[in-house]
N, C-alpha and C positions, 0 to 999 in steps of 0.2 A: 482714619479714612472716612469719607462721608458716605452716606447710605447710596448715593448715586454711583460712586466709584466702587463700592462693595458689589452692587449688581452688575456693574459693567465688566468685571473680571470675566474674561472668556469662559474658564472652567466653570465658575458659579452660574453664568448666564446660560451655558449649555445644559446644566442640570436642571435649572428651572424652566427652560424651554421643554425638556423631556417630561417634567412633570405636568406642564400645560398639555402636551401631547397626550399623556395618559389620561387626564380629565376629559380631553376632547373625545377620545375613542370611547371612554365609558359612557358619555352622553349619547354618543352615535348608536351604539348597540342597545342602549336603554330605549331610544327611540324606535329603533326596529322592532323590538319586542312589542312595545305598546301599540305601535301603528299596524303591525301585521295582526295583532288580536283585534283591534277596532275594525279593521277593514274585512278581515275574514268573517267576522261576526255579521257584517253588514251585507257583503256579497254572497255569503255561504261558505261552507266547509268543503265543497267539491274541490278537487284537485286544480281545476282551472282557476279558481278563484285564489287559492294559496300560492301556486305558482305565478299567477298574474301580479299579485302584491310583490312577491320577492323580485321578479322581473322588472317590475317598475321601479323597484327600490334601487337596484343596481344600474339599471338604465340611466336614472336621474343622476346617480353618481357619476357615471362614465361621461354623460353630457356635460355635467360641471366641470370635470377635470379637463375635458377637451376644450370646451369654449373659453375657459379662463387660462389655459395654459400660455397662449401668448403673452398676456398681460403679467402673469406671475413669473414668467422666464425673464422679464426685463425690469420688473419693478425694484427701485432701490429701497423700498419701505415694506418689505413682506409682513412684518408684524402689523402694520395698519391694515393691509388686506385681510390677514388672518382674522383680526378683530372684528372687522365689518363682516366676514363670513359667519363668524359665531353669533353676531348679534342677529343676522338674518335667520340662522337657524332656531335661535331662541325664540324670537318673535313670532316666527311661523308655526313654531311647536305650540306656543300658547294659543294661537288662533285655532290650530286644529283640535286642541283639547276641548273646544266647544263646538266647532263646525263639524267634525266627523259624526258625534252621536247624533246631532241634529238633521244630518242628511241621510241617516240610515233609512228611515221609512220611505223616503222617496227613491232611493237605490233599489230597495226591494220591489216597490211597486213598478219601478220602470223595467227591471229584469223579468218579472212575473214569475210564477211557480215552477215552470220548465221552459227555460229560454233556449233557443236554437244554439248549437255549439259555437258557431262562428260569432254569433251576436254576443253569447256568454264569454268567450275569450276576448273579444274586442273590449267589452266593458270590463271585465275583470282586470285587463292589463291598463286600459286607458283611464279609467276612474282613479285608480291609485296613483298612475303616473301624473295626472293633472293635480291631484290633491297634494302629492309630496315633492313635486319637482322642484319648488323654490328652496325647501329645505334639503333634499337629496342632492340637488345640484351644488349647493353650497358646501355640504359634506364632501363630495367629490373633489372639491378644490381645497380643502383644508390641509390634507397631507402634502400637496405640492407647495402650499403657501409655508407649511411649517419646515419642510426640507430646505426651501429657499431661505427662510430665517436662519436654520441652522448653518447653511454654508456661508452665512455672513459671519459667523462666530468662529468658523474653522479656516485655518489658511489651507489645509490640504484637501478641502471640499469633501471629506469623507463623512457624509452625514445621513445618507439615504437609510441605511439599514438601522442606525440608531433610533431615528425618528419613527421609522415604520414599526420597529420593535415595541417601542413605548407606546405608540397609538394602538397597536393590536393588543398589547397587554391591557390596555386601557378598556379595550372592546370586551376582552374576557372578564375583566372586573365588572363591567356594565351588565353583562349576563347575570354574574352572580348576585349582585346588589339588587337588581330589578327582580329577578325571579325569586330569590330567596329572602329578601328584606323588604324592599319598598312596596311592590305591588301586593304582597300578601297583607302588608300593614295599613297601606293607605289607598290602594286602588291604583287603576291604571291613569287616570286623568291627573290625579295629584303627582303621580310619579313623573308623567310628561313635564308638569309644572317644575318639579324639582330639577328635571334634566335641564330645563330651560335656564334656571338659575345658574346651573354649572356652565352652560355656554356663555351667559353674561359674565360670570366670574372669569372665565377663560379670556373673554374679549378685554375686560378691564386689566388683567395681568399682561396680556399682550401689549396693550397700549402703554403701560407704564414701563415694562421690561424693554420694548422697542425704542422708547425714548432713551433709556438709560444705557442700553447694551449695543445699539446699532450705529452704524456710520454709512453715509452714502456710498454707494457701490464704487464710484469712481476714486474716492480716498482709500480704499483699501482693496486693491485689485487682487483676485484670486486666481489660483491655478488649479486646473482640474487634476485629479489624482492619476497617477500612472498606473494602468491596470496591464502592463505589459505592452508590447509592440512601440516601445518608445515613449517619450515624452509627448503629451499632448499640448496643443496650443491653448492660449487664453480664451479662444472663442469656441472651438469645435470640441465635443464630447469625445472620450476615447472611443466610444463605440459608434461614431459617426460613420464608419466605413460598412458598418452592420446594421445601420439603423432600421431599414425595412425588415430584415431577418429578426431582429430583437424584438420589434414590435409585434410581429407575427408570433414569435415564440411566447411573449408575454399574454397575448389574446389566447392562445391555445392553452397554455399553463393554467390561466384563470378557469377556462372551461373544463380541463381535465380535473382541476383541484376541487372545485364546487361539485363536479359531477361525481367524483368519489365520495365527497361527504354526503350526497343524496343517497348513493347506494349503500354505504356503511349504515346509516340511520335507517334505511328500509331493513336491512338484515338484522341488525340490532333490535328492532322493534319486535322481531319474532322471539326474542331471548330475554330482553329486559323487561322492566315493570311498565314501560310506557306512560309514565306520568309527566306532568310538566317539568318536574325535576330531572327526570331521565333525559330529556332532550335538552335541557339546559346544561347538563353535566357534559353531554356530548359536545355541545356548541363551545363550552369553555375549554375543553381539552383541545379541539381544533384550533381555536384562536390562540391559546397559550403555547401550543405546540409551534404555531406560526411564528409568534413572537419570540420563542427561545431560538429557533432557527435563524431569524433575522439578527438576534443579538450575537450568536455564534459566529455569523458571518462577519458582522462589524467587527467582532473582537479578533479573529483569526485570519481573515482572508484579504487583508489588505495587499494592494500591489500584486494581485494575481492576474494571469493571462485571462483576457476576456472568454476567448473560445474554449480553451482547455477547461477553465473552471465551469462554464455553462455546460460542457460535456459531462464533466464529472457529477455535477449537481442534477443534470437530467437523468443520468444512469442511476443515481442514488434515488432519485424520486420514483423510477421504475422498479428498482429492487424493493423499496419499502412498500410499494403498492401491492407487489406480489406476496410480501411478508404479511401485510394486512389481509389479503385474501385467505392466506393460510390460517391466520388467527381467527377469522371468521368461521372457517370450516369446524374449528374445534371450540367455537364460543360456547355453544349450549354446555358441554361437558366442563369447561373452564368456569363459566358462571356457577354452576352447581357446585363445584369444589370451592370456589370462593365463599359461597353461602354457608357451606359446611366448615370453614375454616374458623378457628378461634383467634381472639385478640383483634377482631374488627370493631369493636366497641358498640355503643348502643345503637348506632345507625349502620348496622353491619351490611344491610341490603344496598344502602346507598353507597356505602364504601365500596362494595363489590361491583356495582355499576361503574363507578369512577376507576377502578383498577382495570376492569375489562376495556373501557373507553381508551385508556392509557396505552393499553397492550396494542389495540387496533389502530389507534389514530396518531400517536405520538411520532413514529418514525417518519411516516410520509408527511406531516405536517411540518417536521423540522426541515426537510427538503424543500418543501413549498416556500416557507418563510426566506430560506437562504437563496433560493432560486429567484424570487421576486426582487429581493435586495440587489443581487448580483446584476441582473438584467437591467433594473432601473439605475443603478449607479453607473453602468456602462453607458447609458443614454444621458447621463448628467453631466453638464458643462457649466463654466462660470456664467454664461448667459443663457443657460438651457435648463429649466426646471424639469420635474418629472412628471408633469401633467399629463402627457401622452401616454407615458408608461402605465400610469394609473388608469387612464381612460381605456386602454387596450385591455389590460388585465380585468377591469371591472365589467366591461362589455362581455368578455368571455364568461365571467361568472353569471352574468344575466341570462345568458342562453343556456347554460348548463341545465337548470332544473327541468325546463321543458324538454330538452334533447334527451337527457338521460332518464329523466322520471317518466316521461310520456312515450317517447319513441323507443329507446334502446332498451330499457329494461323489461317491459312486457313482452317485447318480440325476440331479444337475444337471452334473457335470463340475467341473473346477477353475475355469476362467474364469468361468463363470456365478456360481459360488459366491463367488468374490472380488469380483466385480461387486456382488453381493447385499450383502456386507460394506460396501463403499463407499456403497451406497445407503442401508444400515441406519444408518451414521453420519450421513447427511444426514437421515434420517428423525427422528432424535432432536432435530432443531431444532424440530419442531412441540411437544413438551411445554413447551419453554421459551419459545419465540417466538409460539406459536399461529399459525404460518404460515412459509412459507420466505423468507428474505431473498433479495434480488437475486443477491448473490454466490453463493448455492448453485446457481445454474443452470448455471454453468460446469461444475463437477464433475458435475452431473447429466447434462449433455449429453456430457461425456467418457465417462461410464459407459455411456451408450447406444451410443455410438459403438464403444467396445471391445466390447461384448456383440455387435454386429452385424458387427463386422469379421471378416474371414476369417482370423483370427490363431487359433493353437490352443496350449494349455499340454499337449497330449497329445505329449510329447517322446520320440518313438520313432525312433531312428536306422535308416533302411532302407538297404541297400546299393545301390549303383549297378546300376540295371537291375531291382531288385527291387520289392516291394510289401508293404505292410501287409495282411495277411489277416484278422486279428482283433485286437480290443483289449478289455480289460476294465480299467476303474479300480475296483478293489476296495477294501475297507475297509483292508486290510493292505498292499497293493502294487498297481501297475499291471502287468499282464500282457499280453504280445503275442505274435502269431504272425507271422513276419517270412519272406517268400519271397525268395530270391535268384535271380539270373539263370540259374543251373543248375537251377532248379526244387526245389532243397531248401528244407525248412521249418525254422525255428530258433524255439525258445521263448526269450523274453526277459522277466526279471522286473526291474521298474523301470529298463529299458532298459540297465542296467549289467551285468546277470549273464545269460549265455547258459546255458541250462539243458537243453541237448542238442536233438535233432531228427533229421532223416533223414539228415543228412551224416555223423553221428557213430555210426551204428549198430553199425560194427564194435567200437569201443572200448566203447560202452555195453552191447552185448549181452554182451561178455566179462566186464564187471564183474558181471553177473549170473550167468554160467555158472561161473566160476572157484570161488568159495566153494561154489556148489551142487555142483560135481563133486567137491570135497575131502571132502564128507560121503559116507560109503558108501551111505546110503540116507535121503535127506531126505524127510520126509512133511509138515513144516509149517515154513514161512519166513516172516520179516518183512522188509520192505524200509522203511528210515526215509529218506523223501525219494522223490519220485516223478518230478520233472521231466517229460520228454516221454513217460515211460512205457516206454522201450525196454529199460532194464534190468530193471525189473520183469517185463516181457513174457517174459524168459528162462524164468520159472517155468512157462509154458505148455508148454514142450518137455520138461519132466520129468514122466513119467507118475505119477500118484497124488499129486503134490505139491499142497497147499493153500497158498496165500500171501496175506499181507495187506500192503498198502502204506499208510504213513501220510504224509500231505502237510499242511503247515501252511497254505498259501495255497489257498483254495476256487477261485479263478479258474483255478489251473493245472489243477485236475480238470475244470472246465468245457470247456477248450480242447483236452482229450486227443483228441477225434474228428479234429482236424487232423493227427493223427500216426498214425491207424489203419493206413495203408500199412506202417509200420515196426513197429507194436506188435501187430497182429492184434486180436482181441476181448477186449481185457482187461477191458472194462467189462461185457461181456454173459456171460462164463463164470462158472459157480457155483464153480470152484476159486479164483478171484481175487477179494478184496474191497479196496475202497479205503476209508480212513479220513480224514477231514479233522479233524486235531487236532495238538496239539503233540506232537512225538516224545518228548521227556523225560517228559512226564506220562503219555504212553500206556505207555512201558516201565516207568514206577515203579508204575502202577496197574493194568496188565493182569494177569491171573492165570495165563495161558496159558504153555507152555514151548514154545520153538522149537528145531528141529534146526539152522536156520542163519538168522542175523540179518545183513542186508547194509546198511550205512549209505552213502548216496550221498555224492558229493564236496560238501563244505560249504566255501565259501570262507571261510578262517579270519579274514580281515581284516574281513568283513561283520559289523556290529554285531548280536551276538545268536548268531552261529554257533559263537563259542567255547565257549559252554555245552554244544555237542554234542561237545567234545573234553575234557571234565573227567573226573577220576577217578570223581566220583559217578555220572556218567552211565555209565561204562564198567562200574563195579560193578553198576549196576541191570541193565544188559544180560547181564552174565554171570549174574546171578541168574535170567534168564528162559531160560538155555540148558539143553537136555536134557543127558543123560550124555555123549553124544559131540557135543554142540551146538558149532557154529563160529560165530564173529562175526567179520566182515570190514568193516574201516573203511577206505574208499578215501580217498586223500589226492591233491589236485591239485598236484603239485610245481610247476607252472606258475603258482601262485597263493600261493607261500610262499618264504620264505628259510630258510637252513640253521638259524638260531636258533629259528625257529617248529617247523620239522620235528623237531629234537632234543627240543623241549619235549613235543610230541605223542607222540613215540616213548617218551620216558622215563615219561610218564603213562600210556600203554597197557601198557608193561612192569610198571609197578606194579600193575596189576590182572592181566594175563596174563604172568607172568614168562617163559614159554617161547614167546612170540608170535613169529610169523615174518613176513618181509617178502616180497611178491611184486610183480612187474611186470604191470600189466594188458595192456601191449603194448610194442612198442620204439620208439614215437615219441619224438622228440626235440623235437617242436614243443609238445606237450601231454602230458608225461609223467605217469603215473599210478601211484602206489604204494599197494600194499594192505597193511594190518597185520592179520594173522589170528591170532585167539586162540581156544582150544578148551579144552574140559574134559578132553581126551584128546589123545594124540599123533597127528599126522597122517602117515600112511606110505604110500607108493606102490609098488606093484610093477610091473616091466617090461610086464605084460600087464593094468595097472590099466583100460585102455580097454575091452578086451573083457569083463572082469568087470563093469565098471561100467555101460556103454552098451549096453543090449539093444534099445530101441526105434529104429526106423528113422528116426522123426521127430527123436529127440534127435540121432542121428549127423549127420543132414543139417544140422541147425541147428549143430553143432560144425563141420562141413566148412566152412560159410560163414563161419566166424570163425576158421578155421585152428586148431581145437583138436581136431581129428580124428585127429592123429598121436600116437603113444605119448610122445614127448618134448616135446610142445607145452606141456602143463601143468606138469610139473616143471621145464621149462626156464625158467619165469619166477620160479622160487624164488631168493631172494637170500641168505638167512640167517636165524638165529633166536637167541633168548636172549642168551647172553653176547656173540654177535657184533653184535647190535643194540645191546646195551647200550654196547659199546665205542664204537661209531659216535656214539651220542646222548651219552655222556660224563656227567659229574656236572652236576647243576644242579636248578632248580626244577621242579615238576610243576604242571600246570594243575588248579585246584580251583575249587569253586563261590565260596568265599571269597576266593581269590586267583587269579583267571582270568588267568594270565600271558599266555595266547595272545591274549586280548581286546586287550591293550595292546601285545603284541609284534609281531603280525602286521601292523598298519597299516604298519610300516616298509617292507615290500616294495610296498605300494599306493602309498606317497608317493616310493618310489625304485625305478623300474623299470629301472634301468641294466643290471642283470645278467639275462642270458638264462636261460631255465628249463632249458636243456640243461646249464648248469653244475652245478646242483643234482643232475641225474640222474647225471652223471659222478661227483660226489662220493660218491653213494650206492652205485653199482656198484663203485667203487674202495675204498669204506671199509668195506663189509659183506662178510665171507668166508662163503662157503657151503661145506658138506662134504656129500658123498653120504649119509653115515650120519644126517645131520638129516632126510631126507626119505624114503629108500629103505627099504622094508620088509626084514625079515629073510629071507634066502634062503641056499641052498648057496653055498659060497665061491666056485666057478667062475662061477656065474650073477651073484653079487654084484659080482666083479671086473669082469666084461664089462659090467655095467649101469653101475657107478659110473664106468668109463673113458669110456663113451659120453656120460654125463650131464655129467662134468667138461669134456669136449671141447665139448659143446653150450653150456655156460655161457661157456667161453673165446670161442667164436664169437659168442655173444650180446653179450658186452662189447665185441669188435672191431667188430660191426655198429653198436651205438650210438655208439661212438667215431667211425666213419666217418661216420655220419649228421649229426654236429656239424660235419663238414669239408665236406659236399658242398654245393655251390651249386645251388639249384633251376633247372631248365631244362626246357622242353618239347622240345628238340631232341633227338632220341634218340642222335645221333653224339656230341653234346657230353657228354651224360649217360654213354654208354659209356666215353668217354675218361677220365672222373672215376672211375668205379665198377668197371670190369671187373676190373683186377688186383686191388684190394682185397677184391672180393666172391669171386673166385676163390681167394684166399688163405684166406678165412674158410671157404669149403667144403672146402678141404684140412685145416683144424683140425677141422671136423665136417661130413661130407656129410649129417647128418641135419638140418641148420640151414636149413629151407625159407625163412625170411624173407630169406636171401641168395640162394637159388636161384630163386625165383619172379620177382623183378624182372629177372633176366638173361633168363629165358624171355620176359618181356614186351618187353624192348628188342629181343630178335631177332625176335619177331613184328613189330613195329613197323618194323624196318628192312628187312624182307623185300621191300617193293615198291621202296624206293629204293636200298638197299644190299644186294642179296641175297648177295654175297660175305662181307661183314661178318657177315650173319645166319648163313650156313652155318658159318662158322669159329667163331662164338661158340658154336653148338650143339654143335660137335664138342669144343671145350674143355669144355664142361659135362659131356659124356659121359666124357671122360677124368678129370675130377676127381671126379665122383660116378657111377661106373658101375653102382651098385646101384640108381639112380633111373632110371626108365623115361620120365619126362616130356620130356627134351629129344630123346630118340629119336623118341617119338611125335609131337613137333611138327615135327621134320625130316621125318619121312615125309609129314605132312600139308601142309606148306609147299612141298616140293620134289619131290613125286611127282605 
């Protein structure tokens, strides 16, 4: 047997075509991930931009399927058409790998920092549609071309479900290899180039196999499959009498299917870890379930009645949607149970996410895959490809994100909207049956019960004794204000991320004041990230300072009044303004310059946050700094591991080579590190406080957060420049094209065995500070005294932090004193200036006064002996014992 005859064997040729279908789907979803990342980074991460990219992608596919449908329906050489489509996709993808990054600055400048909603939406949809249209239109036509090719190889014409299943399986594999392998290893641009090579390989295979395994249409007449209602003719598809109804059902099922995907992901974002891998797994399950559903239909549903089968599948889709809603209700407890289960292996959290995704997504996606296959097969005839079916279904998918994500979810809530989807599937029985079959009454009743049941998909964890004070289901996220039993209020986004509140005023306010104090005279400041507004509120205490805050999630701004007691009038003062915008696009497009830029704590593992730690973003911020401008990027050490910290530090140093590291406070439970870069050297004199702080309001504000002592500010300095570079070591930096942090940071979210204090100890032991890095020039005798006091303060600070990692929390003052008295007194002998060790002993002495007066007296005496220059112990002793 010759090689040509071996390939031309129908069973072999069909299997090879399915392999080509898998590869085509793999490249298509690889592109979607790459292009969505590139365009969202350019347009901003507001929901309008993200939905605009998705809508443009699906719209392009629908246009391609619809426009090329007539030619693909009649062509005798579908393999040649398919090869041409793959070549077009590959070549356009190669061009976009270079054009999209180059156009980024122009797009940001055109949109501006705060575009009007209509302008933003038109540009967010129009720009991606224009950029992607040649490729997405070709993608939309590949499935009809593949199906037309398969029909040439099967006399029964039964090929829609098989090709669709293989193509969708390839899409699932594309998500896996792009997210877990290629993008982390080689970056997005090279991944796109690799996918282009896959396209070209598919084209070459198609041309070769097409010559070996195809014959002109008129030499091998095909008959359409019988799907009930008698034998079809050679010309008309079996679903011809229902053509309009079938296309309408395909359109609505595409709308409902993607709508369910949007809603499920929103709910699970309040339960799962919200990393790039979380969303990849959800998408993989969605696609894999659809593929399996199509395969099951291909395998078992041959020669079924069109109307009866469609009714059954629509009912199954409705029932499985309701089952998914029930699974979402118990998702938090189910997820916690999975995390506690043994036998999940070293990647237990990731496995738990996958299992929960399967529980929620698998049943409805099985029905979706079978339903699309059935409806498309019904429309398919010997001279009629499935282009119109693909166009109708994809167009529905294009409309789903804005309809469900923007309009229905915020106004109806998640539960009511999911019930609406289930009812929508049932309502589609009408165009086909002209009435509801009896079996549809069961899911209809279940939908009504679920809607009226006191079950909520508002998944907000409230601490014991606390209460939910406010909640907003926004377009981008669900935002809540939660009160605890102590009366404190906390801001939570998607239930997973606590964004500050009244209990963290001390640390939040220090994050605002430290960078503002390091500038000699700030007049304009920019805060990236708002949270509960406490950090931003620090700007009110600095006379003459005008400040702007940029917040991505509108609902966060709406709920600010709940924190007014901690923030003050930040919404009503003329000196402070709040912008709802994407921080990256705002920085890239704003024309103003700033004396101080403060970037909030961004959880690096949260999908999207890694873009705020890239070299390109840091470069844009540097371009917005004034001559003596300061940029401070706060890092949550309690939300990252050493590898992620090293990458961020290396990236920051790449833009600010002489950057310095500072501690926001000395907590070991939630340590915060600040990276500060500047266009000039930062130097402090011993009398910096007197020279810098003139207003009484500012001094009182600093006193409340313990920054009112001369050594308090320089005492948080850890090191700069070469010392930081030595700590971070050699390695990759985080860029837009190769966002190392995006793929690196989730390791911490999935493996939380190591405490945050361990990383803090690595930092203070691994970075060396020198007095001449931070102290201003002064006479030798003054410099010697100042440097000796500062070095002693740093040594005491490091001892204090080390002690904090060993101290067992207790409410018993006697037990606490037994643990800390000796070590704290030793720290004070190292540096009597180190108030963080002095104040706790004063507090213990005061609490012991009533129950153990002798212990309190002796403790105060020892404090006076260790730090005779300080008067607080003597004043407290007089107040308590006189």
